[in-house]
N, C-alpha and C positions, 0 to 999 in steps of 0.2 A: 570471558565472553566480551565481544566487542560492543561498543556503544551503538545503540540503534538511533538513527537519524531519519527524519522525514521532512517532506515539503508540506507545510500547513497553510490552509486558509484560516486566518485568525478571526475573520468575521465576513459576513456577506459583502460582496463587492470589494473586499480588501485587495489592494495592490501595493507593492508586489507581495507574493506569498512569502512565507518565512521558512527557512531551512533551519531546523533545530533538533535537539534531543527529543526522542519520543519513547513512550513506554515500550518495553519489549513484549510483543504479543505472545499469547499462549494459544496453541491450536485446540479448537473444539474437536470432538470426535470425527467430524467430517471435513476438517480444514487442514491445510498445510501451511507451514511458515517457510518462506523462501528468503535465503540470503541473496540479496540482489547483486548481480554482476553488471547489469545494464537496466536502465529505466528510461521511460519516455513520457513527455508531457504531450498528450494528443489533443485534438480539437475539443473533445468533450470536457477536458479539464479547464481550458480557458473559457468555454461557454458557461460552465458552472460558475467560474470566477466572475464573469460578466453578468450573471443573473439570467442568462438565456434559458438555462435549465435549472429547475429547483427540485432537488430530490428530497427536500425536507431534512437535510443533514443538520445535525447539531454542530455548532462551531465551538472550538476550532475543529476543522475537518482536514484529515490527511489525504493528500492527493495520491493518485497512482492507479492506473488501469492497465498499463503495459509493463511487463517485467520479463527478465530472463535471469536465471540464477540457479542456485543449488538448494535442494530441499534441506532445511535445517531441522525440521520436526514435522511429523505426520500424525494426525489424530488416529485413534484406535480403530475407526471404521474405514480409513483410507487404505485401499488395497492396490491401487494402480501405480503409486510411487512410494519411494522410501527415502529415508535420510541419505543424502549423498548423491541422489539422482539429479541430473541437469534437466531443467524444465524451462518452458516459455509460456507466457500467457498474455 
């Protein structure tokens, strides 16, 4: 298995964010794990970083709202995609 990496906010208002190793997630029954092929930082990400939006997230907080990739794992209740499917979100 490859190393999982993520863009992290290490604390509120921290700049720049940190790219580092992250725990590999496990899909709950209703979730999918996507092996990223492309990611984007969009305006909501920098607005969270600047403190404009506060979602009450605990820090460190992993960025990422936009993604395209391949389903790596799907939870037991997920019926619309399966491992190996190409997806965007």
